[in-house]
C-alpha positions, -999 to +999 in steps of 0.1 A: +000+000+000+012+035-008+017+057+023+036+089+032+065+093+056+044+098+087+052+061+096+086+074+107+071+088+139+060+053+150+095+040+143+116+066+161+138+051+189+124+016+182+135+007+147+144+024+114+129+021+080+152+015+051+151+041+023+165+024-008+175+044-039+164+028-072+171+036-109+154+008-129+128-019-128+151-046-115+161-026-085+124-018-077+114-054-079+143-066-058+138-040-030+100-047-028+104-085-030+129-084+000+106-062+021+075-084+014+094-114+025+106-096+056+072-080+062+088-046+065+077-011+056+099+004+029+108+038+015+117+036-022+134+068-033+148+083-065+174+110-069+172+138-095+198+119-115+176+088-115+147+109-126+168+123-155+179+088-164+147+068-163+120+095-163+098+105-134+066+090-150+084+056-155+098+055-120+065+067-104+045+041-123+068+012-114+068+021-077+031+027-076+026-008-091+051-022-066+031-006-038+002-029-045+021-055-024+009-060+012+035-038+029+036+000+034+056+017+006+067+053+006+075+069-028+102+095-019+123+121-037+159+120-024+180+152-024+156+174-044+175+206-052+148+228-065+112+237-062+107+226-099+119+190-090+096+190-059+066+201-080+074+175-107+074+147-081+042+159-064+025+160-098+036+124-104+023+108-072+052+109-048+041+106-012+072+122+004+097+147-008+131+159+003+143+194-003+181+195+003+191+231+010+220+221+032+245+241+010+224+272+012+226+300+038+204+292+068+177+318+060+175+308+023+172+271+033+144+280+057+126+301+031+126+275+003+119+246+027+088+265+039+077+268+003+081+230-001+060+224+030+033+247+017+032+228-016+033+193+000+012+195+032-022+202+016-017+170-004-007+150+027+028+146+013+055+145+040+087+167+038+123+159+047+149+186+050+186+186+057+210+206+080+247+200+079+268+187+050+277+151+044+310+146+025+314+124-005+297+121-039+264+106-049+247+115-082+243+154-082+253+157-045+289+164-038+309+178-009+346+176+002+341+185+038+319+175+067+299+201+086+281+186+115+245+195+123+242+220+151+214+209+175+206+245+185+203+255+148+182+224+141+157+234+168+154+268+152+150+254+117+123+229+127+103+255+145+104+277+114+097+251+088+075+224+104+091+196+083+083+160+091+118+146+093+154+160+093+185+146+077+215+152+099+253+152+095+271+132+122+300+117+103+286+095+076+295+099+039+281+095+004+294+071-022+329+056-026+363+072-027+389+062-052+406+037-029+372+020-022+363+019-059+396+000-065+397-022-035+361-025-023+340-008+004+352-013+039+331-005+070+340+006+105+363+035+097+337+062+103+339+083+134+302+091+142+294+120+165+269+102+187+271+130+212+255+153+186+230+127+176+219+122+212+211+159+215+194+160+182+174+129+192+156+148+219+140+170+193+104+159+185+110+149+148+123+116+132+160+119+122+174+106+089+208+091+084+222+096+048+252+076+038+240+045+056+258+020+035+291+026+053+278+023+088+284-011+107+254-028+122+266-021+158+266+016+151+232+014+133+216+001+165+231+030+185+218+055+160+183+040+161+182+042+199+192+079+196+163+089+172+173+078+137+141+065+121+151+065+084+184+052+069+193+057+033+210+030+014+223+036-022+260+028-026+257-008-012+230-016-038+251-002-066+281-023-055+260-054-053+245-048-087+278-042-104+296-072-088+267-096-096+267-085-133+305-087-136+306-121-120+278-135-142+294-122-174+328-135-165+314-170-159+290-169-188+307-149-216+283-164-243+251-151-226+236-120-242+201-121-229+197-091-205+171-110-185+196-137-176+223-111-169+200-090-146+186-119-126+217-124-104+218-086-098+182-087-086+190-116-063+220-099-049+202-067-042+174-086-025+199-102-002+214-068+007+179-053+014+168-083+035+200-080+056+195-043+060+159-046+071+169-071+098+197-048+110+173-019+111+148-039+132+118-032+108+111-069+100+076-079+109+067-042+114+046-039+082 
């Protein structure tokens, strides 16, 4: 069933809901299949680059069909950078939108975020915003430095904007660096500012952790206890997709049927999503 992001309030400090970025049919099917098997609510999200690649109408239609499955499904815009993108997604049936004004001056971030809330709330569409900057590169989002979220500024921002959830910067990162691309993704090297998260968690709004692929399960549990109710996973899905396709082609150089090539990738993504859902504690919460 298609729902909005209000389900994050129920999850806060108990479990987190996985927010998985998708770009094509195979990824949508794999994510939903995993969550149906685990009986977990799920947030399926698309970035602006995914929209430019696949088309907002294609993505929306696929995910709305997937939402006929017997688990709650949120259709979410990830890292929307403009009001035009937000409007486009609202017009195409998204039930949740993120405006990312984290690189803007505070007052400008507040002003545009309030405009997003005014567009979304009358249609019962939930809004996510972001304060602080997460380093790394993911699609059209790129930053070289980390700027932690200031809890005092966050309280002021939330009072002014009335958003439904807030993405915070506590030491995670987007994407892979050059060494990780060459040698593989390694977890456990992040230094998370759980002291900041603890203070942020006392604010009455669900928190969002971007860059969740790099965070070990032991730290995920700590973040959930401190108020993180939505965890974004993108890089780990891409890595799984790429490795499955490469391995299949290497072992089966004579196969040229895309359905055969894509099937192992779908299976691998489903494995990753099932593992994440269990780590997040959202199994059997549908």
